[in-house]
MMTF fields as JSON, N, C-alpha, C and O atoms, coordinates in Angstrom:
{
  "mmtfVersion": "1.0.0",
  "mmtfProducer": "UNKNOWN",
  "numBonds": 419,
  "numAtoms": 420,
  "numGroups": 105,
  "numChains": 1,
  "numModels": 1,
  "chainsPerModel": [1],
  "groupsPerChain": [105],
  "chainIdList": ["A"],
  "bondAtomList": [4, 2, 8, 6, 12, 10, 16, 14, 20, 18, 24, 22, 28, 26, 32, 30, 36, 34, 40, 38, 44, 42, 48, 46, 52, 50, 56, 54, 60, 58, 64, 62, 68, 66, 72, 70, 76, 74, 80, 78, 84, 82, 88, 86, 92, 90, 96, 94, 100, 98, 104, 102, 108, 106, 112, 110, 116, 114, 120, 118, 124, 122, 128, 126, 132, 130, 136, 134, 140, 138, 144, 142, 148, 146, 152, 150, 156, 154, 160, 158, 164, 162, 168, 166, 172, 170, 176, 174, 180, 178, 184, 182, 188, 186, 192, 190, 196, 194, 200, 198, 204, 202, 208, 206, 212, 210, 216, 214, 220, 218, 224, 222, 228, 226, 232, 230, 236, 234, 240, 238, 244, 242, 248, 246, 252, 250, 256, 254, 260, 258, 264, 262, 268, 266, 272, 270, 276, 274, 280, 278, 284, 282, 288, 286, 292, 290, 296, 294, 300, 298, 304, 302, 308, 306, 312, 310, 316, 314, 320, 318, 324, 322, 328, 326, 332, 330, 336, 334, 340, 338, 344, 342, 348, 346, 352, 350, 356, 354, 360, 358, 364, 362, 368, 366, 372, 370, 376, 374, 380, 378, 384, 382, 388, 386, 392, 390, 396, 394, 400, 398, 404, 402, 408, 406, 412, 410, 416, 414],
  "bondOrderList": [1, 1, 1, 1, 1, 1, 1, 1, 1, 1, 1, 1, 1, 1, 1, 1, 1, 1, 1, 1, 1, 1, 1, 1, 1, 1, 1, 1, 1, 1, 1, 1, 1, 1, 1, 1, 1, 1, 1, 1, 1, 1, 1, 1, 1, 1, 1, 1, 1, 1, 1, 1, 1, 1, 1, 1, 1, 1, 1, 1, 1, 1, 1, 1, 1, 1, 1, 1, 1, 1, 1, 1, 1, 1, 1, 1, 1, 1, 1, 1, 1, 1, 1, 1, 1, 1, 1, 1, 1, 1, 1, 1, 1, 1, 1, 1, 1, 1, 1, 1, 1, 1, 1, 1],
  "groupList": [{"groupName": "UNK", "atomNameList": ["N", "CA", "C", "O"], "elementList": ["N", "C", "C", "O"], "formalChargeList": [0, 0, 0, 0], "bondAtomList": [1, 0, 2, 1, 3, 2], "bondOrderList": [1, 1, 2], "singleLetterCode": "X", "chemCompType": "L-PEPTIDE LINKING"}],
  "groupTypeList": [0, 0, 0, 0, 0, 0, 0, 0, 0, 0, 0, 0, 0, 0, 0, 0, 0, 0, 0, 0, 0, 0, 0, 0, 0, 0, 0, 0, 0, 0, 0, 0, 0, 0, 0, 0, 0, 0, 0, 0, 0, 0, 0, 0, 0, 0, 0, 0, 0, 0, 0, 0, 0, 0, 0, 0, 0, 0, 0, 0, 0, 0, 0, 0, 0, 0, 0, 0, 0, 0, 0, 0, 0, 0, 0, 0, 0, 0, 0, 0, 0, 0, 0, 0, 0, 0, 0, 0, 0, 0, 0, 0, 0, 0, 0, 0, 0, 0, 0, 0, 0, 0, 0, 0, 0],
  "groupIdList": [1, 2, 3, 4, 5, 6, 7, 8, 9, 10, 11, 12, 13, 14, 15, 16, 17, 18, 19, 20, 21, 22, 23, 24, 25, 26, 27, 28, 29, 30, 31, 32, 33, 34, 35, 36, 37, 38, 39, 40, 41, 42, 43, 44, 45, 46, 47, 48, 49, 50, 51, 52, 53, 54, 55, 56, 57, 58, 59, 60, 61, 62, 63, 64, 65, 66, 67, 68, 69, 70, 71, 72, 73, 74, 75, 76, 77, 78, 79, 80, 81, 82, 83, 84, 85, 86, 87, 88, 89, 90, 91, 92, 93, 94, 95, 96, 97, 98, 99, 100, 101, 102, 103, 104, 105],
  "secStructList": [7, 3, 3, 3, 3, 7, 6, 6, 6, 2, 0, 0, 0, 0, 0, 6, 7, 1, 1, 3, 3, 3, 3, 3, 3, 3, 7, 6, 6, 7, 2, 2, 2, 2, 2, 2, 2, 2, 2, 2, 2, 2, 2, 2, 2, 2, 6, 6, 6, 6, 3, 3, 3, 3, 3, 3, 3, 6, 6, 6, 7, 2, 2, 2, 2, 2, 2, 6, 6, 7, 7, 1, 1, 1, 3, 3, 3, 3, 3, 3, 6, 6, 3, 3, 3, 3, 3, 3, 3, 1, 7, 7, 7, 2, 2, 2, 2, 2, 2, 2, 2, 2, 2, 2, 7],
  "xCoordList": [-4.757, -3.999, -3.574, -4.391, -2.322, -1.806, -2.042, -1.888, -2.415, -2.648, -1.498, -1.167, -0.89, 0.176, -0.485, -1.328, -0.091, -0.623, 0.518, 1.668, 0.171, 1.159, 0.443, -0.754, 1.192, 0.61, -0.675, -1.61, -0.728, -1.861, -3.128, -4.219, -3.016, -4.229, -4.455, -5.371, -3.64, -3.736, -5.116, -5.71, -5.614, -6.909, -8.009, -8.815, -8.049, -9.091, -8.984, -9.981, -7.784, -7.589, -7.616, -8.065, -7.139, -7.002, -8.039, -8.845, -8.019, -8.864, -10.35, -11.184, -10.684, -12.088, -12.565, -13.695, -11.736, -12.091, -13.262, -13.394, -14.097, -15.27, -14.943, -15.77, -13.738, -13.284, -11.957, -11.317, -11.53, -10.227, -9.1, -9.215, -8.017, -6.886, -5.589, -5.328, -4.775, -3.417, -2.483, -2.46, -1.706, -0.733, 0.666, 1.015, 1.456, 2.859, 3.69, 3.846, 4.228, 5.143, 6.528, 7.053, 7.12, 8.363, 9.256, 8.883, 10.451, 11.353, 12.027, 12.238, 12.359, 12.966, 14.308, 14.667, 15.055, 16.389, 16.379, 17.433, 15.215, 15.078, 15.044, 14.11, 16.075, 16.143, 14.966, 14.342, 14.632, 13.48, 12.169, 11.282, 12.05, 10.852, 10.755, 9.674, 11.896, 11.918, 11.561, 10.923, 11.976, 11.63, 10.127, 9.571, 9.469, 8.026, 7.189, 6.034, 7.744, 6.971, 6.181, 5.006, 6.765, 5.972, 4.747, 3.665, 4.915, 3.787, 2.701, 1.512, 3.109, 2.145, 1.364, 0.146, 2.056, 1.399, 0.401, -0.695, 0.784, -0.116, -1.352, -2.466, -1.159, -2.305, -3.238, -4.459, -2.661, -3.481, -4.4, -5.565, -3.882, -4.697, -5.736, -6.905, -5.3, -6.187, -7.333, -8.419, -7.102, -8.113, -8.794, -9.514, -8.568, -9.134, -10.653, -11.362, -11.124, -12.547, -12.968, -14.052, -12.106, -12.425, -11.534, -11.994, -10.237, -9.267, -8.448, -7.922, -8.344, -7.516, -6.073, -5.812, -5.142, -3.726, -3.012, -3.046, -2.362, -1.698, -0.218, 0.186, 0.579, 2.003, 2.282, 1.849, 3.021, 3.352, 4.869, 5.446, 5.509, 6.951, 7.247, 6.868, 7.924, 8.155, 9.075, 8.996, 9.943, 10.828, 10.064, 10.474, 8.956, 8.15, 6.949, 6.297, 6.648, 5.461, 5.836, 5.319, 6.731, 7.264, 6.197, 6.258, 5.233, 4.187, 3.352, 3.048, 2.987, 2.197, 3.034, 2.529, 4.298, 5.175, 5.319, 5.312, 5.447, 5.561, 4.236, 4.231, 3.131, 1.807, 1.593, 1.007, 2.072, 1.891, 3.146, 3.27, 4.066, 5.265, 6.057, 6.483, 6.244, 7.034, 8.5, 9.077, 9.097, 10.498, 11.377, 12.566, 10.8, 11.512, 10.606, 9.38, 11.237, 10.459, 10.99, 12.157, 10.178, 8.796, 7.908, 8.093, 6.948, 5.915, 4.594, 4.265, 3.846, 2.574, 1.455, 1.497, 0.459, -0.675, -1.967, -2.096, -2.918, -4.259, -5.163, -5.235, -5.852, -6.791, -8.21, -8.501, -9.084, -10.501, -11.263, -11.043, -12.147, -12.907, -11.984, -12.287, -10.853, -9.935, -9.01, -8.231, -9.074, -8.248, -7.316, -7.674, -6.117, -5.179, -5.671, -5.825, -5.919, -6.357, -5.26, -5.373, -4.195, -3.056, -1.839, -1.938, -0.691, 0.553, 1.704, 1.749, 2.63, 3.812, 4.985, 4.806, 6.178, 7.39, 8.302, 8.455, 8.904, 9.834, 9.157, 7.967, 9.955, 9.433, 8.389, 8.649, 7.218, 6.094, 5.587, 5.482, 5.277, 4.812, 3.486, 2.618, 3.353, 2.118, 0.917, -0.156, 1.087, -0.011, -0.5, -1.701, 0.453, 0.06, -0.698, -1.714, -0.207, -0.893, -2.29, -3.242, -2.415, -3.724, -4.681, -5.852, -4.183, -5.03, -5.477, -6.627, -4.581, -4.924, -5.914, -6.81, -5.749, -6.686, -8.057, -9.077, -8.087, -9.365, -10.059, -11.276, -9.276, -9.847, -10.443, -11.361, -9.916, -10.409, -11.678, -12.357, -12.0, -13.198, -14.481, -15.569],
  "yCoordList": [1.433, 2.65, 2.858, 2.758, 3.142, 3.419, 4.892, 5.778, 5.12, 6.478, 6.855, 6.106, 8.011, 8.498, 9.139, 10.025, 8.68, 9.276, 9.862, 9.435, 10.85, 11.549, 12.068, 11.844, 12.76, 13.252, 14.041, 13.953, 14.811, 15.693, 15.021, 15.542, 13.853, 13.213, 11.792, 11.113, 11.332, 9.941, 9.635, 8.6, 10.531, 10.279, 10.157, 9.227, 11.082, 11.072, 9.857, 9.182, 9.576, 8.505, 7.108, 6.162, 6.97, 5.636, 5.398, 4.473, 6.217, 5.958, 6.137, 5.439, 7.065, 7.313, 6.547, 6.748, 5.686, 4.958, 4.008, 3.432, 3.858, 2.983, 1.535, 0.646, 1.295, -0.057, -0.303, 0.649, -1.571, -1.837, -1.126, -0.859, -0.827, -0.109, -0.825, -1.11, -1.116, -1.628, -0.436, 0.284, -0.219, 0.874, 0.275, -0.547, 0.71, 0.323, 1.471, 2.504, 1.287, 2.272, 1.955, 0.863, 2.911, 2.655, 3.897, 4.947, 3.743, 4.873, 4.636, 3.494, 5.721, 5.611, 4.885, 4.233, 4.987, 4.39, 2.921, 2.287, 2.379, 1.035, -0.047, -0.106, -0.899, -1.989, -2.944, -3.198, -3.492, -4.391, -3.712, -4.366, -2.41, -1.669, -1.687, -1.872, -1.494, -1.515, -2.897, -3.019, -3.946, -5.314, -5.549, -6.289, -4.926, -5.105, -4.294, -4.638, -3.23, -2.287, -2.942, -2.612, -3.853, -4.451, -5.217, -5.109, -5.981, -6.746, -5.811, -6.074, -4.725, -3.758, -3.142, -2.986, -2.797, -2.237, -3.204, -2.807, -4.475, -5.491, -5.657, -5.761, -5.682, -5.808, -4.605, -4.751, -3.422, -2.218, -2.359, -1.967, -2.918, -3.116, -4.211, -4.046, -5.332, -6.483, -6.218, -6.775, -5.376, -5.137, -3.774, -3.343, -3.093, -1.765, -1.79, -2.627, -0.859, -0.782, -1.617, -1.422, -2.554, -3.407, -3.118, -3.111, -2.877, -2.516, -1.354, -1.423, -0.29, 0.845, 0.527, 0.06, 0.777, 0.533, 1.881, 2.663, 2.129, 3.41, 3.202, 2.172, 4.207, 4.206, 5.425, 6.533, 5.206, 6.282, 6.317, 5.41, 7.37, 7.537, 7.989, 9.089, 7.136, 7.433, 8.629, 9.296, 8.909, 10.07, 11.382, 12.412, 11.339, 12.532, 12.616, 13.658, 11.555, 11.484, 10.933, 9.902, 11.625, 11.121, 11.011, 10.093, 11.915, 11.852, 10.587, 9.909, 10.277, 9.066, 7.827, 6.878, 7.825, 6.684, 6.461, 5.32, 7.54, 7.402, 6.922, 6.096, 7.427, 7.037, 5.53, 4.913, 4.939, 3.498, 2.692, 1.53, 3.321, 2.665, 1.935, 0.794, 2.612, 2.042, 2.124, 3.209, 0.958, 0.912, 0.292, 0.601, -0.577, -1.211, -1.143, -1.168, -1.057, -1.002, -2.032, -2.413, -2.487, -2.106, -2.667, -3.791, -1.853, -2.295, -2.15, -1.075, -3.227, -3.246, -3.454, -4.377, -2.585, -2.659, -2.663, -1.963, -3.456, -3.41, -2.779, -3.231, -1.723, -1.005, -1.348, -1.444, -1.531, -1.725, -0.923, -1.086, -0.069, 0.806, 1.607, 1.811, 2.06, 2.913, 2.198, 2.847, 0.864, 0.084, -0.849, -1.358, -1.069, -2.022, -3.436, -3.816, -4.217, -5.602, -6.596, -7.79, -6.093, -6.941, -6.054, -4.937, -6.554, -5.804, -6.787, -7.815, -6.464, -7.293, -6.395, -5.331, -6.839, -6.083, -6.941, -8.138, -6.322, -7.026, -7.458, -7.229, -8.094, -8.555, -9.637, -10.616, -9.445, -10.357, -10.792, -9.98, -12.059, -12.587, -11.983, -11.688, -11.807, -11.254, -12.126, -11.603, -13.435, -14.35, -14.171, -14.191, -13.997, -13.791, -12.479, -12.419, -11.442, -10.153, -10.247, -9.692, -10.951, -11.108, -11.85, -11.486, -12.884, -13.637, -12.748, -12.826, -11.909, -10.999, -9.931, -9.532, -9.477, -8.501, -9.139, -8.516, -10.378, -11.093, -11.234, -11.081, -11.53, -11.711, -10.413, -10.441, -9.279, -7.977, -7.532, -6.609, -8.186, -7.801, -8.215, -7.965],
  "zCoordList": [-11.687, -11.577, -10.124, -9.209, -9.927, -8.589, -8.245, -9.085, -7.006, -6.527, -5.602, -4.682, -5.843, -4.96, -3.742, -3.875, -2.555, -1.334, -0.517, -0.622, 0.297, 1.115, 2.363, 2.546, 3.212, 4.464, 4.226, 5.021, 3.14, 2.891, 2.412, 2.641, 1.741, 1.211, 1.72, 1.256, 2.66, 3.123, 3.71, 3.408, 4.541, 5.175, 4.131, 4.183, 3.19, 2.166, 1.253, 0.997, 0.762, -0.217, 0.386, -0.261, 1.626, 2.225, 3.32, 3.224, 4.344, 5.508, 5.218, 5.795, 4.333, 4.007, 2.768, 2.324, 2.213, 0.99, 1.24, 2.319, 0.231, 0.348, -0.005, 0.196, -0.531, -0.856, -0.14, 0.306, -0.021, 0.606, -0.156, -1.352, 0.559, -0.015, 0.336, 1.505, -0.682, -0.476, -0.541, -1.539, 0.523, 0.531, 0.529, 1.376, -0.446, -0.563, -0.011, -0.664, 1.201, 1.783, 1.227, 1.443, 0.512, -0.211, -0.189, 0.334, -0.774, -1.024, -2.372, -2.78, -3.053, -4.383, -4.361, -5.341, -3.259, -3.163, -2.736, -2.688, -2.43, -1.852, -2.94, -3.739, -2.959, -3.938, -3.877, -4.907, -2.691, -2.607, -3.033, -3.581, -2.783, -3.208, -4.728, -5.289, -5.39, -6.851, -7.382, -8.427, -6.656, -7.052, -6.973, -7.785, -6.002, -5.8, -6.777, -7.029, -7.328, -8.144, -9.283, -9.45, -10.075, -11.16, -10.65, -11.227, -9.581, -9.028, -8.491, -8.666, -7.842, -7.323, -8.482, -8.399, -9.547, -10.73, -11.35, -11.745, -11.433, -11.987, -11.114, -11.626, -9.795, -8.887, -9.014, -8.953, -9.191, -9.349, -10.554, -10.496, -11.65, -12.847, -12.637, -12.987, -12.063, -11.896, -10.924, -11.083, -9.923, -8.89, -9.035, -8.134, -10.167, -10.363, -10.15, -10.709, -9.334, -9.024, -7.827, -7.278, -7.419, -6.265, -5.076, -3.934, -5.348, -4.317, -4.864, -5.975, -4.079, -4.488, -4.104, -2.995, -5.014, -4.751, -4.699, -5.65, -3.553, -3.331, -3.023, -2.482, -3.382, -3.068, -2.214, -2.53, -1.11, -0.186, 0.006, 0.605, -0.504, -0.369, 1.062, 1.463, 1.823, 3.241, 3.449, 4.481, 2.485, 2.617, 2.464, 2.999, 1.735, 1.5, 2.439, 2.505, 3.156, 4.014, 5.384, 5.813, 6.058, 7.325, 8.416, 9.235, 8.446, 9.474, 9.317, 10.298, 8.086, 7.837, 8.145, 8.744, 7.746, 8.023, 9.528, 9.991, 10.286, 11.745, 12.34, 13.253, 11.836, 12.363, 12.254, 13.144, 11.152, 10.944, 11.274, 10.886, 11.989, 12.507, 11.42, 11.603, 10.293, 9.203, 9.605, 9.68, 9.862, 10.264, 9.198, 9.109, 8.394, 7.282, 6.059, 6.167, 4.902, 3.669, 2.681, 2.77, 1.752, 1.575, 2.686, 3.153, 3.086, 4.018, 3.287, 2.784, 3.232, 2.526, 3.537, 4.35, 3.473, 4.391, 3.594, 2.59, 4.051, 3.484, 4.53, 5.673, 4.11, 4.962, 4.525, 3.332, 5.503, 5.223, 6.267, 7.468, 5.813, 6.707, 7.626, 8.802, 7.076, 7.822, 8.782, 9.479, 8.837, 9.76, 8.989, 7.927, 9.536, 8.924, 9.222, 10.383, 8.155, 8.334, 7.958, 8.235, 7.321, 6.967, 6.8, 6.291, 7.23, 7.086, 6.935, 7.612, 6.047, 5.868, 5.493, 4.9, 5.845, 5.55, 4.688, 4.929, 3.684, 2.811, 1.524, 1.31, 0.672, -0.611, -0.352, 0.348, -0.919, -0.725, -2.09, -3.01, -2.218, -3.5, -3.932, -3.111, -5.232, -5.786, -5.418, -5.116, -5.44, -5.137, -3.693, -3.427, -2.766, -1.372, -1.219, -0.527, -1.859, -1.78, -2.38, -1.832, -3.511, -4.133, -3.203, -3.092, -2.54, -1.599, -0.44, -0.006, 0.058, 1.155, 0.681, 1.426, -0.552, -1.103, -1.285, -0.989, -1.769, -1.912, -0.571, -0.475, 0.475, 1.807, 2.35, 3.17, 1.89, 2.375, 1.656, 2.105, 0.541, -0.231, 0.458, -0.061]
}
């Protein structure tokens, strides 16, 4: 299950999480973001209970987007213990993301 995060709950849902967190920084109008959505959804199901998968709409969460210097989307970050341990921009293969999520476990 994907968790929607925004400026108001980012710290609680992502930074304070007890397991690694994949955050998909996206926007509704972004074509590449829409291309990534099915893979992100599949990863959320496959890693449920081991890695939390969150989506952060940059148009609705500008403070969080600025804090993590989101300049291009989709930007995918893996957080562990409140720190970014992996970050990539653009369409990224599901297999690569899964490998990065495995490495964060």
